[in-house]
Structure formats: structure tokens, C-alpha cells
GUDRENZA-759885 format. One line per 4 residues: number of its first residue (from 1); for each residue x, y, z of N, C-alpha, C. Coordinates in nm, 2 decimals, always signed. Example, Ala and Ser with C-alpha at 12.3 -4.5 7.8 and 13.67 -1.06 7.14 Angstrom:
BEGIN
1 = +1.32 -0.57 +0.78 +1.23 -0.45 +0.78 +1.32 -0.33 +0.78; +1.28 -0.22 +0.71 +1.37 -0.11 +0.71 +1.29 +0.00 +0.79;
***
This chain:
BEGIN
1 = +0.25 -0.80 -1.91 +0.22 -0.91 -1.82 +0.07 -0.93 -1.82; +0.02 -1.05 -1.84 -0.12 -1.08 -1.84 -0.16 -1.11 -1.69; -0.26 -1.04 -1.65 -0.32 -1.06 -1.51 -0.47 -1.08 -1.52; -0.52 -1.17 -1.43 -0.66 -1.19 -1.42 -0.73 -1.06 -1.36;
5 = -0.84 -1.01 -1.43 -0.90 -0.89 -1.37 -0.97 -0.92 -1.24; -1.00 -1.05 -1.21 -1.07 -1.08 -1.08 -0.97 -1.09 -0.96; -0.87 -1.18 -0.98 -0.78 -1.21 -0.87 -0.63 -1.16 -0.89; -0.61 -1.10 -1.01 -0.47 -1.05 -1.05 -0.37 -1.16 -1.06;
9 = -0.41 -1.29 -1.07 -0.31 -1.39 -1.09 -0.25 -1.38 -1.22; -0.12 -1.41 -1.24 -0.05 -1.38 -1.36 -0.03 -1.49 -1.45; -0.10 -1.61 -1.43 -0.09 -1.72 -1.52 -0.23 -1.76 -1.57; -0.24 -1.78 -1.70 -0.38 -1.81 -1.76 -0.36 -1.90 -1.88;
13 = -0.47 -1.98 -1.90 -0.47 -2.06 -2.02 -0.52 -1.98 -2.14; -0.47 -2.02 -2.26 -0.52 -1.96 -2.38 -0.64 -2.04 -2.44; -0.75 -1.98 -2.46 -0.87 -2.05 -2.51 -0.88 -2.04 -2.66; -0.95 -2.13 -2.73 -0.96 -2.13 -2.87 -1.03 -2.01 -2.93;
17 = -1.12 -1.95 -2.85 -1.19 -1.83 -2.90 -1.11 -1.70 -2.88; -0.99 -1.71 -2.83 -0.91 -1.59 -2.81 -0.91 -1.54 -2.67; -0.99 -1.59 -2.59 -1.00 -1.54 -2.45 -0.89 -1.61 -2.36; -0.88 -1.57 -2.24 -0.79 -1.63 -2.14 -0.87 -1.69 -2.03;
21 = -0.82 -1.79 -1.96 -0.88 -1.85 -1.85 -0.78 -1.85 -1.73; -0.82 -1.78 -1.62 -0.73 -1.78 -1.51 -0.70 -1.91 -1.45; -0.58 -1.95 -1.42 -0.55 -2.08 -1.36 -0.58 -2.09 -1.22; -0.60 -1.97 -1.15 -0.63 -1.97 -1.01 -0.78 -1.97 -0.98;
25 = -0.85 -1.87 -1.04 -1.00 -1.86 -1.01 -1.09 -1.90 -1.12; -1.03 -1.93 -1.24 -1.12 -1.98 -1.35 -1.19 -1.87 -1.43; -1.17 -1.75 -1.39 -1.23 -1.64 -1.47 -1.19 -1.63 -1.61; -1.28 -1.62 -1.70 -1.25 -1.61 -1.85 -1.26 -1.46 -1.88;
29 = -1.16 -1.41 -1.96 -1.16 -1.27 -1.99 -1.08 -1.25 -2.12; -1.10 -1.13 -2.18 -1.03 -1.09 -2.30 -0.93 -0.98 -2.26; -0.82 -0.98 -2.33 -0.72 -0.88 -2.31 -0.75 -0.75 -2.37; -0.75 -0.65 -2.30 -0.77 -0.51 -2.35 -0.66 -0.42 -2.30;
33 = -0.59 -0.36 -2.38 -0.48 -0.27 -2.34 -0.53 -0.14 -2.30; -0.44 -0.06 -2.22 -0.47 +0.07 -2.19 -0.49 +0.16 -2.31; -0.41 +0.13 -2.42 -0.42 +0.21 -2.54 -0.56 +0.19 -2.60; -0.62 +0.07 -2.60 -0.75 +0.05 -2.66 -0.86 +0.10 -2.57;
37 = -0.83 +0.13 -2.44 -0.93 +0.18 -2.35 -0.99 +0.31 -2.39; -0.91 +0.39 -2.46 -0.96 +0.52 -2.52 -1.03 +0.49 -2.65; -1.15 +0.55 -2.67 -1.22 +0.54 -2.79 -1.18 +0.64 -2.90; -1.08 +0.72 -2.87 -1.03 +0.82 -2.97 -0.97 +0.74 -3.09;
41 = -0.97 +0.81 -3.20 -0.90 +0.75 -3.32 -0.75 +0.74 -3.30; -0.69 +0.65 -3.38 -0.55 +0.63 -3.37 -0.47 +0.76 -3.39; -0.52 +0.84 -3.49 -0.45 +0.96 -3.52 -0.46 +1.06 -3.40; -0.57 +1.06 -3.33 -0.59 +1.15 -3.22 -0.50 +1.10 -3.10;
45 = -0.50 +0.97 -3.08 -0.42 +0.92 -2.97 -0.27 +0.94 -2.99; -0.23 +0.93 -3.11 -0.08 +0.95 -3.14 -0.05 +1.10 -3.12; -0.14 +1.19 -3.16 -0.11 +1.33 -3.14 -0.11 +1.37 -3.00; -0.21 +1.32 -2.92 -0.22 +1.34 -2.78 -0.09 +1.29 -2.71;
49 = -0.05 +1.17 -2.75 +0.07 +1.11 -2.69 +0.19 +1.20 -2.71; +0.21 +1.26 -2.83 +0.32 +1.35 -2.85 +0.31 +1.48 -2.76; +0.18 +1.53 -2.75 +0.17 +1.65 -2.67 +0.19 +1.61 -2.52; +0.16 +1.50 -2.48 +0.18 +1.45 -2.34 +0.33 +1.44 -2.31;
53 = +0.40 +1.38 -2.41 +0.55 +1.37 -2.39 +0.62 +1.50 -2.38; +0.57 +1.60 -2.46 +0.62 +1.73 -2.46 +0.59 +1.81 -2.34; +0.49 +1.76 -2.26 +0.46 +1.82 -2.13 +0.35 +1.94 -2.15; +0.27 +1.93 -2.25 +0.17 +2.03 -2.28 +0.04 +1.99 -2.21;
57 = +0.00 +2.07 -2.11 -0.13 +2.04 -2.04 -0.25 +2.05 -2.13; -0.36 +1.98 -2.10 -0.48 +1.98 -2.18 -0.53 +2.12 -2.20; -0.53 +2.20 -2.09 -0.59 +2.34 -2.10 -0.52 +2.43 -2.20; -0.40 +2.39 -2.24 -0.32 +2.47 -2.34 -0.35 +2.43 -2.48;
61 = -0.43 +2.32 -2.50 -0.46 +2.27 -2.63 -0.59 +2.31 -2.68; -0.66 +2.40 -2.62 -0.80 +2.43 -2.65 -0.82 +2.49 -2.79; -0.73 +2.56 -2.85 -0.75 +2.62 -2.98 -0.71 +2.52 -3.09; -0.63 +2.42 -3.06 -0.59 +2.32 -3.16 -0.61 +2.18 -3.11;
65 = -0.72 +2.16 -3.04 -0.75 +2.03 -2.97 -0.79 +1.93 -3.08; -0.74 +1.81 -3.05 -0.78 +1.69 -3.14 -0.89 +1.61 -3.07; -0.92 +1.64 -2.95 -1.03 +1.57 -2.88 -1.09 +1.67 -2.77; -1.20 +1.63 -2.72 -1.26 +1.71 -2.61 -1.17 +1.71 -2.49;
69 = -1.18 +1.81 -2.41 -1.09 +1.82 -2.29 -1.11 +1.70 -2.20; -1.23 +1.65 -2.17 -1.25 +1.53 -2.08 -1.18 +1.41 -2.14; -1.20 +1.39 -2.28 -1.14 +1.27 -2.34 -0.98 +1.28 -2.34; -0.93 +1.40 -2.36 -0.79 +1.42 -2.35 -0.73 +1.40 -2.21;
73 = -0.80 +1.45 -2.11 -0.76 +1.43 -1.97 -0.76 +1.28 -1.94; -0.86 +1.20 -1.98 -0.87 +1.06 -1.95 -0.75 +0.99 -2.02; -0.72 +1.03 -2.14 -0.61 +0.96 -2.21 -0.48 +0.99 -2.14; -0.46 +1.12 -2.09 -0.34 +1.15 -2.01 -0.34 +1.07 -1.88;
77 = -0.45 +1.05 -1.82 -0.45 +0.97 -1.69 -0.41 +0.82 -1.72; -0.46 +0.77 -1.84 -0.42 +0.63 -1.87 -0.27 +0.62 -1.90; -0.22 +0.72 -1.96 -0.07 +0.72 -1.99 +0.00 +0.73 -1.85; -0.04 +0.81 -1.76 +0.03 +0.82 -1.63 +0.01 +0.69 -1.55;
81 = -0.11 +0.63 -1.56 -0.13 +0.51 -1.48 -0.04 +0.39 -1.54; -0.01 +0.39 -1.67 +0.08 +0.29 -1.72 +0.22 +0.32 -1.67; +0.26 +0.44 -1.66 +0.39 +0.48 -1.61 +0.40 +0.44 -1.47; +0.29 +0.46 -1.39 +0.29 +0.42 -1.25 +0.30 +0.27 -1.23;
85 = +0.23 +0.20 -1.32 +0.23 +0.05 -1.32 +0.37 +0.00 -1.34; +0.44 +0.06 -1.44 +0.58 +0.02 -1.47 +0.67 +0.05 -1.35; +0.65 +0.17 -1.29 +0.74 +0.20 -1.18 +0.72 +0.11 -1.06; +0.59 +0.06 -1.04 +0.57 -0.03 -0.92 +0.64 -0.16 -0.94;
89 = +0.66 -0.20 -1.07 +0.73 -0.33 -1.09 +0.88 -0.32 -1.09; +0.93 -0.20 -1.07 +1.08 -0.18 -1.06 +1.14 -0.26 -0.94; +1.25 -0.33 -0.97 +1.31 -0.40 -0.86 +1.37 -0.31 -0.75; +1.38 -0.36 -0.62 +1.44 -0.28 -0.52 +1.58 -0.24 -0.55;
93 = +1.62 -0.12 -0.51 +1.76 -0.07 -0.54 +1.86 -0.13 -0.45; +1.98 -0.13 -0.49 +2.10 -0.17 -0.41 +2.22 -0.09 -0.46; +2.32 -0.09 -0.38 +2.44 -0.01 -0.41 +2.44 +0.12 -0.33; +2.49 +0.23 -0.39 +2.50 +0.36 -0.33 +2.36 +0.43 -0.35;
97 = +2.29 +0.45 -0.24 +2.16 +0.51 -0.25 +2.15 +0.64 -0.17; +2.08 +0.74 -0.22 +2.05 +0.86 -0.15 +1.90 +0.86 -0.11; +1.87 +0.90 +0.01 +1.74 +0.90 +0.07 +1.70 +1.04 +0.12; +1.58 +1.08 +0.09 +1.54 +1.21 +0.14 +1.39 +1.22 +0.13;
101 = +1.33 +1.33 +0.19 +1.19 +1.35 +0.19 +1.17 +1.50 +0.17; +1.05 +1.53 +0.11 +1.02 +1.67 +0.08 +0.87 +1.68 +0.08; +0.82 +1.80 +0.05 +0.67 +1.83 +0.04 +0.65 +1.89 -0.10; +0.53 +1.85 -0.15 +0.48 +1.91 -0.27 +0.35 +1.98 -0.25;
105 = +0.33 +2.10 -0.31 +0.21 +2.18 -0.29 +0.24 +2.32 -0.30; +0.14 +2.40 -0.34 +0.17 +2.55 -0.36 +0.18 +2.62 -0.22; +0.20 +2.75 -0.23 +0.22 +2.83 -0.11 +0.09 +2.84 -0.04; +0.09 +2.83 +0.09 -0.03 +2.83 +0.18 -0.01 +2.93 +0.29;
109 = -0.12 +2.99 +0.33 -0.12 +3.08 +0.45 -0.12 +2.99 +0.57; -0.06 +3.04 +0.68 -0.07 +2.96 +0.81 +0.06 +2.89 +0.83; +0.05 +2.78 +0.90 +0.17 +2.70 +0.94 +0.26 +2.66 +0.83; +0.39 +2.68 +0.84 +0.49 +2.64 +0.74 +0.56 +2.51 +0.78;
113 = +0.64 +2.46 +0.69 +0.72 +2.34 +0.72 +0.64 +2.21 +0.70; +0.68 +2.10 +0.78 +0.62 +1.97 +0.76 +0.47 +1.96 +0.80; +0.43 +2.05 +0.88 +0.28 +2.05 +0.92 +0.19 +2.14 +0.84; +0.24 +2.20 +0.73 +0.17 +2.29 +0.65 +0.05 +2.23 +0.59;
117 = -0.07 +2.30 +0.59 -0.19 +2.25 +0.53 -0.18 +2.24 +0.38; -0.24 +2.14 +0.32 -0.24 +2.13 +0.17 -0.12 +2.07 +0.11; -0.02 +2.03 +0.19 +0.10 +1.98 +0.14 +0.10 +1.82 +0.14; +0.17 +1.76 +0.04 +0.18 +1.62 +0.03 +0.33 +1.58 +0.06;
121 = +0.35 +1.49 +0.16 +0.48 +1.45 +0.19 +0.53 +1.34 +0.10; +0.64 +1.35 +0.05 +0.69 +1.25 -0.05 +0.83 +1.20 +0.00; +0.85 +1.07 -0.01 +0.98 +1.01 +0.03 +1.04 +0.95 -0.10; +1.17 +0.98 -0.12 +1.24 +0.94 -0.24 +1.37 +0.86 -0.22;
125 = +1.40 +0.78 -0.31 +1.53 +0.70 -0.31 +1.59 +0.71 -0.45; +1.71 +0.75 -0.46 +1.78 +0.75 -0.59 +1.91 +0.67 -0.58; +1.94 +0.59 -0.69 +2.06 +0.52 -0.69 +2.16 +0.61 -0.76; +2.28 +0.62 -0.70 +2.38 +0.71 -0.76 +2.40 +0.69 -0.91;
129 = +2.39 +0.79 -0.98 +2.40 +0.79 -1.13 +2.31 +0.69 -1.19; +2.19 +0.67 -1.13 +2.09 +0.58 -1.18 +1.95 +0.62 -1.17; +1.86 +0.53 -1.13 +1.72 +0.56 -1.14 +1.67 +0.60 -1.00; +1.54 +0.64 -1.00 +1.48 +0.70 -0.88 +1.34 +0.63 -0.85;
133 = +1.31 +0.63 -0.72 +1.18 +0.59 -0.68 +1.12 +0.69 -0.58; +1.00 +0.73 -0.59 +0.94 +0.82 -0.50 +0.79 +0.79 -0.48; +0.75 +0.80 -0.35 +0.61 +0.77 -0.32 +0.56 +0.86 -0.21; +0.43 +0.90 -0.22 +0.37 +0.98 -0.11 +0.36 +0.90 +0.01;
137 = +0.38 +0.96 +0.13 +0.37 +0.89 +0.26 +0.27 +0.97 +0.34; +0.21 +0.90 +0.44 +0.10 +0.96 +0.52 +0.16 +1.07 +0.61; +0.28 +1.05 +0.66 +0.33 +1.15 +0.75 +0.49 +1.14 +0.75; +0.55 +1.24 +0.80 +0.70 +1.23 +0.81 +0.73 +1.17 +0.94;
141 = +0.72 +1.04 +0.94 +0.74 +0.96 +1.07 +0.84 +0.85 +1.04; +0.90 +0.80 +1.14 +1.00 +0.70 +1.13 +0.94 +0.57 +1.07; +0.82 +0.53 +1.11 +0.76 +0.41 +1.07 +0.73 +0.42 +0.92; +0.68 +0.53 +0.87 +0.64 +0.55 +0.73 +0.77 +0.54 +0.64;
145 = +0.88 +0.60 +0.69 +1.00 +0.61 +0.61 +1.06 +0.47 +0.61; +1.07 +0.40 +0.72 +1.13 +0.27 +0.72 +1.05 +0.16 +0.64; +0.92 +0.18 +0.63 +0.84 +0.09 +0.55 +0.88 +0.11 +0.40; +0.91 +0.23 +0.36 +0.95 +0.25 +0.22 +1.09 +0.20 +0.20;
149 = +1.18 +0.22 +0.29 +1.31 +0.17 +0.28 +1.32 +0.02 +0.27; +1.24 -0.05 +0.35 +1.24 -0.20 +0.35 +1.18 -0.25 +0.22; +1.08 -0.18 +0.16 +1.01 -0.22 +0.04 +1.09 -0.20 -0.08; +1.18 -0.09 -0.09 +1.24 -0.05 -0.21 +1.39 -0.05 -0.21;
153 = +1.45 -0.11 -0.11 +1.60 -0.12 -0.11 +1.64 -0.26 -0.06; +1.76 -0.30 -0.09 +1.81 -0.43 -0.05 +1.91 -0.41 +0.07; +1.92 -0.51 +0.15 +2.02 -0.50 +0.26 +2.16 -0.50 +0.21; +2.25 -0.44 +0.28 +2.39 -0.43 +0.24 +2.42 -0.31 +0.15;
157 = +2.32 -0.23 +0.13 +2.34 -0.11 +0.05 +2.42 +0.00 +0.13; +2.47 +0.10 +0.06 +2.53 +0.22 +0.12 +2.43 +0.33 +0.12; +2.38 +0.38 +0.23 +2.28 +0.48 +0.24 +2.34 +0.61 +0.27; +2.30 +0.71 +0.19 +2.34 +0.85 +0.22 +2.21 +0.93 +0.26;
161 = +2.21 +0.99 +0.38 +2.09 +1.06 +0.43 +2.13 +1.19 +0.50; +2.03 +1.27 +0.53 +2.06 +1.38 +0.62 +2.06 +1.34 +0.76; +2.06 +1.44 +0.86 +2.07 +1.41 +1.00 +1.95 +1.37 +1.07; +1.84 +1.36 +1.00 +1.71 +1.32 +1.07 +1.72 +1.19 +1.14;
165 = +1.68 +1.19 +1.27 +1.70 +1.08 +1.36 +1.63 +0.95 +1.31; +1.53 +0.96 +1.22 +1.46 +0.84 +1.18 +1.55 +0.75 +1.10; +1.66 +0.80 +1.05 +1.75 +0.72 +0.97 +1.86 +0.65 +1.06; +1.85 +0.67 +1.19 +1.96 +0.62 +1.28 +1.97 +0.47 +1.27;
169 = +1.86 +0.40 +1.25 +1.87 +0.25 +1.25 +1.92 +0.19 +1.12; +1.95 +0.27 +1.02 +1.99 +0.22 +0.89 +2.12 +0.14 +0.90; +2.20 +0.16 +1.00 +2.33 +0.08 +1.02 +2.30 -0.07 +1.03; +2.18 -0.10 +1.07 +2.14 -0.25 +1.08 +2.11 -0.30 +0.95;
173 = +2.09 -0.22 +0.85 +2.05 -0.27 +0.72 +2.17 -0.26 +0.62; +2.26 -0.17 +0.65 +2.38 -0.16 +0.56 +2.47 -0.05 +0.61; +2.56 +0.00 +0.53 +2.64 +0.12 +0.57 +2.56 +0.24 +0.56; +2.59 +0.34 +0.65 +2.51 +0.46 +0.65 +2.61 +0.58 +0.67;
177 = +2.59 +0.68 +0.57 +2.67 +0.80 +0.58 +2.57 +0.91 +0.60; +2.60 +0.99 +0.71 +2.51 +1.10 +0.75 +2.57 +1.23 +0.69; +2.49 +1.30 +0.61 +2.53 +1.43 +0.55 +2.50 +1.54 +0.64; +2.60 +1.61 +0.69 +2.58 +1.73 +0.78 +2.60 +1.85 +0.70;
181 = +2.51 +1.95 +0.72 +2.51 +2.07 +0.64 +2.54 +2.19 +0.73; +2.61 +2.29 +0.66 +2.64 +2.42 +0.72 +2.59 +2.53 +0.63; +2.49 +2.61 +0.68 +2.43 +2.71 +0.60 +2.37 +2.66 +0.47; +2.31 +2.54 +0.48 +2.24 +2.48 +0.37 +2.33 +2.40 +0.27;
185 = +2.46 +2.39 +0.30 +2.55 +2.32 +0.21 +2.62 +2.21 +0.28; +2.64 +2.09 +0.21 +2.71 +1.98 +0.28 +2.85 +2.02 +0.33; +2.87 +1.97 +0.45 +3.00 +2.00 +0.52 +3.09 +1.88 +0.49; +3.17 +1.89 +0.38 +3.25 +1.77 +0.34 +3.22 +1.74 +0.20;
189 = +3.28 +1.62 +0.15 +3.26 +1.58 +0.01 +3.14 +1.50 -0.01; +3.08 +1.44 +0.10 +2.96 +1.36 +0.08 +2.84 +1.45 +0.06; +2.74 +1.40 -0.01 +2.62 +1.48 -0.05 +2.50 +1.39 -0.08; +2.39 +1.46 -0.09 +2.27 +1.39 -0.15 +2.21 +1.48 -0.26;
193 = +2.30 +1.53 -0.34 +2.26 +1.62 -0.45 +2.17 +1.55 -0.55; +2.19 +1.41 -0.57 +2.11 +1.34 -0.66 +1.96 +1.35 -0.64; +1.92 +1.31 -0.52 +1.78 +1.31 -0.48 +1.73 +1.46 -0.47; +1.81 +1.55 -0.42 +1.76 +1.69 -0.42 +1.75 +1.74 -0.56;
197 = +1.83 +1.70 -0.65 +1.81 +1.74 -0.79 +1.68 +1.69 -0.85; +1.65 +1.56 -0.81 +1.52 +1.51 -0.86 +1.40 +1.58 -0.81; +1.41 +1.63 -0.68 +1.30 +1.71 -0.63 +1.28 +1.83 -0.72; +1.38 +1.90 -0.75 +1.37 +2.02 -0.84 +1.32 +1.98 -0.97;
201 = +1.36 +1.87 -1.03 +1.31 +1.82 -1.16 +1.16 +1.79 -1.16; +1.12 +1.72 -1.05 +0.98 +1.68 -1.05 +0.89 +1.81 -1.03; +0.93 +1.90 -0.94 +0.85 +2.02 -0.92 +0.84 +2.11 -1.04; +0.94 +2.11 -1.12 +0.94 +2.19 -1.24 +0.85 +2.13 -1.34;
205 = +0.84 +1.99 -1.34 +0.74 +1.93 -1.44 +0.60 +1.95 -1.39; +0.57 +1.96 -1.27 +0.44 +1.98 -1.22 +0.39 +2.12 -1.22; +0.48 +2.21 -1.23 +0.45 +2.36 -1.22 +0.35 +2.40 -1.32; +0.36 +2.36 -1.45 +0.27 +2.41 -1.55 +0.12 +2.37 -1.53;
209 = +0.10 +2.27 -1.45 -0.04 +2.22 -1.43 -0.11 +2.31 -1.33; -0.05 +2.40 -1.27 -0.11 +2.49 -1.18 -0.20 +2.42 -1.07; -0.15 +2.32 -1.02 -0.23 +2.24 -0.92 -0.26 +2.10 -0.97; -0.25 +2.01 -0.88 -0.28 +1.87 -0.92 -0.38 +1.81 -0.82;
213 = -0.49 +1.75 -0.87 -0.59 +1.68 -0.78 -0.52 +1.58 -0.69; -0.56 +1.59 -0.56 -0.49 +1.50 -0.46 -0.51 +1.36 -0.49; -0.63 +1.32 -0.54 -0.65 +1.18 -0.57 -0.57 +1.12 -0.69; -0.51 +1.22 -0.77 -0.43 +1.18 -0.88 -0.28 +1.21 -0.86;
217 = -0.25 +1.26 -0.75 -0.11 +1.31 -0.73 -0.01 +1.20 -0.75; -0.05 +1.07 -0.70 +0.05 +0.96 -0.71 +0.08 +0.93 -0.86; -0.02 +0.96 -0.95 +0.01 +0.94 -1.09 +0.11 +1.04 -1.15; +0.09 +1.17 -1.11 +0.18 +1.27 -1.15 +0.32 +1.25 -1.10;
221 = +0.33 +1.20 -0.98 +0.46 +1.17 -0.92 +0.53 +1.06 -1.00; +0.45 +0.95 -1.03 +0.50 +0.84 -1.10 +0.55 +0.88 -1.24; +0.47 +0.98 -1.30 +0.51 +1.03 -1.43 +0.65 +1.10 -1.42; +0.67 +1.18 -1.32 +0.80 +1.24 -1.30 +0.91 +1.14 -1.28;
225 = +0.88 +1.04 -1.21 +0.99 +0.93 -1.19 +1.02 +0.86 -1.32; +0.91 +0.83 -1.39 +0.93 +0.76 -1.52 +1.01 +0.85 -1.62; +0.97 +0.97 -1.63 +1.04 +1.06 -1.72 +1.19 +1.07 -1.68; +1.22 +1.08 -1.55 +1.36 +1.09 -1.51 +1.43 +0.96 -1.54;
229 = +1.37 +0.85 -1.51 +1.43 +0.72 -1.53 +1.46 +0.69 -1.68; +1.38 +0.75 -1.77 +1.40 +0.73 -1.92 +1.44 +0.86 -1.98; +1.52 +0.94 -1.91 +1.55 +1.08 -1.96 +1.64 +1.07 -2.08; +1.71 +0.96 -2.11 +1.80 +0.95 -2.23 +1.73 +0.88 -2.34;
233 = +1.59 +0.86 -2.33 +1.52 +0.79 -2.44 +1.41 +0.87 -2.50; +1.37 +0.83 -2.62 +1.25 +0.90 -2.68 +1.13 +0.83 -2.62; +1.05 +0.91 -2.55 +0.93 +0.86 -2.48 +0.81 +0.83 -2.56; +0.80 +0.88 -2.68 +0.68 +0.86 -2.76 +0.67 +0.71 -2.80;
237 = +0.77 +0.65 -2.87 +0.75 +0.50 -2.90 +0.75 +0.42 -2.77; +0.83 +0.46 -2.68 +0.84 +0.38 -2.55 +0.71 +0.37 -2.48; +0.64 +0.49 -2.47 +0.51 +0.50 -2.40 +0.40 +0.43 -2.48; +0.41 +0.44 -2.61 +0.30 +0.38 -2.69 +0.31 +0.22 -2.68;
241 = +0.43 +0.17 -2.67 +0.45 +0.03 -2.65 +0.40 -0.01 -2.51; +0.43 +0.07 -2.42 +0.39 +0.04 -2.28 +0.24 +0.04 -2.27; +0.17 +0.14 -2.33 +0.02 +0.14 -2.32 -0.04 +0.03 -2.39; +0.02 -0.03 -2.49 -0.03 -0.14 -2.56 +0.00 -0.27 -2.49;
245 = +0.10 -0.27 -2.40 +0.13 -0.39 -2.33 +0.06 -0.40 -2.19; +0.03 -0.29 -2.13 -0.03 -0.29 -2.00 -0.18 -0.31 -2.01; -0.24 -0.40 -1.94 -0.38 -0.43 -1.95 -0.46 -0.31 -1.90; -0.58 -0.29 -1.96 -0.67 -0.19 -1.92 -0.71 -0.20 -1.77;
249 = -0.74 -0.32 -1.73 -0.78 -0.34 -1.59 -0.67 -0.30 -1.49; -0.54 -0.34 -1.53 -0.43 -0.31 -1.44 -0.41 -0.16 -1.43; -0.42 -0.09 -1.54 -0.41 +0.06 -1.54 -0.52 +0.12 -1.46; -0.64 +0.08 -1.48 -0.75 +0.15 -1.41 -0.75 +0.12 -1.26;
253 = -0.69 +0.01 -1.22 -0.69 -0.01 -1.07 -0.61 +0.09 -1.00; -0.52 +0.15 -1.06 -0.43 +0.25 -0.99 -0.46 +0.39 -1.03; -0.57 +0.41 -1.10 -0.60 +0.55 -1.14 -0.63 +0.64 -1.02; -0.69 +0.59 -0.92 -0.73 +0.67 -0.80 -0.66 +0.62 -0.68;
257 = -0.59 +0.71 -0.61 -0.52 +0.66 -0.49 -0.62 +0.64 -0.38; -0.62 +0.52 -0.32 -0.71 +0.48 -0.21 -0.66 +0.54 -0.08; -0.74 +0.61 +0.00 -0.69 +0.67 +0.12 -0.69 +0.56 +0.23;
***
């Protein structure tokens, strides 16, 4: 999708010199993809893309590196930002949906649970036998959760959640099934195993990195979502096409999470 780097408007004129002119603000610009944003050779980028898809962190490539560590890290971030861009464009879910929240972060001394220091709270939605959406939230509060539900789900859906009281108003948006647990297991046939399985999947993907910078956590989370959503596909050609399609400016705008 072509977007103006100034106002992000998605319609532009094609000029004779190959540039585009935004129909809204009049800005003239050239298209540059996220793939071309890296100055590495085509061979190096293709090799790094293969290593990225295999889940090999940059620090493990030091003896057979095809690029310097900073250049490889930047290429990895561009790949993750393209995945995050694609996930942001995903349509709101409908049908049978499982909702849950969890925390990401290593073991910490001091207070445990939702108020533990150094933890990031994440809210997730998964469609039964389908795709997932997950986003960091500022706090485990009713307002933060309902904002995510309104943004990423459609009315009339069937919601499966745990017993947290923040979900009590979901009956005004669709059908609501509350999963009650006994000794950590669902009491009955209803469950939210899908979203709980994704939490395990995402945390296993992040484990080899031995810690993720807070300002880039949203990119790593989007990467986990994208990998899960395309788990039956070969990611190498898919991601190369994506990086050639997404504009450099669009990718760089979401590189750093704004507090």
C-alpha cells in the first residue's frame, strides 16, 4: 500500500519522473521499500532473512556473520516492523474468540503477579482454529482491555474468557462464556486453550534472545503473532515479498514504541 510519508494518505498521483504526488497534501516522494532501506548486498540480506526465519539471534552468528552485528540487528528490526505493519492491518475478528491476558519478562526479585517490576502486560485475542492478535497494554485494567476488544473484535461474536470481572460487560457486545477453573484446569468442556497455547508459543520464541529491549518489545510480539498466523507457510519468500511491498517510511514509523 502506497502512503504519503508526510500525512500517510493512501492515494497519490504517478508523476512522469517516477515519483508520486500525494492527493491530499501535495508532497512529492519516491517509493522506497523496507528491503531497500538496508544497504547490505542482496546476498547478505537473503542470508540474514533465512537466519531470521530460523530464529537465530544475531549474537549467535558472530563466527559466520555475513554483516556487522549493528547492520544485522537493523535488518532484523526492519523485518519485524514489516510484520508488525501487516498485523496492524488485520481485520477485526468475529466468530468464536478466546480472550486472555498475561505478562512477559524474566524472573524478578520482589513483588510477584500483575504488579511485578519489569514485566510487560499483554492482552491477546485468538479466533478458534484461526489467527491471533496480541498487544501490550499499559495496565491490567477494565478500560485498557475493553479498548482492545472494541478495536479488534466485531459485535455479535462469541467470547470465551476467564472469570476476571473486567469481562462482565461482554454480554452487551455478544455471547459470553465464562471459563471456571478448578486446580488450574477448566471445570467443564469449555476452555481457552487456544490463547494459552499462544502465550507458550510466543514465550518460547522470545526465550533465546535472553531479554528484549522495552522500546522494541512490540516488534518482537508482532513477530510472534505473524509467525503463528503463518505457521503453515514458508516464511522466507513471504517475508521477502512483504519487505519489498511495505514502504520504508511506514516500517520506520513503528520501529520504536511511543510511550
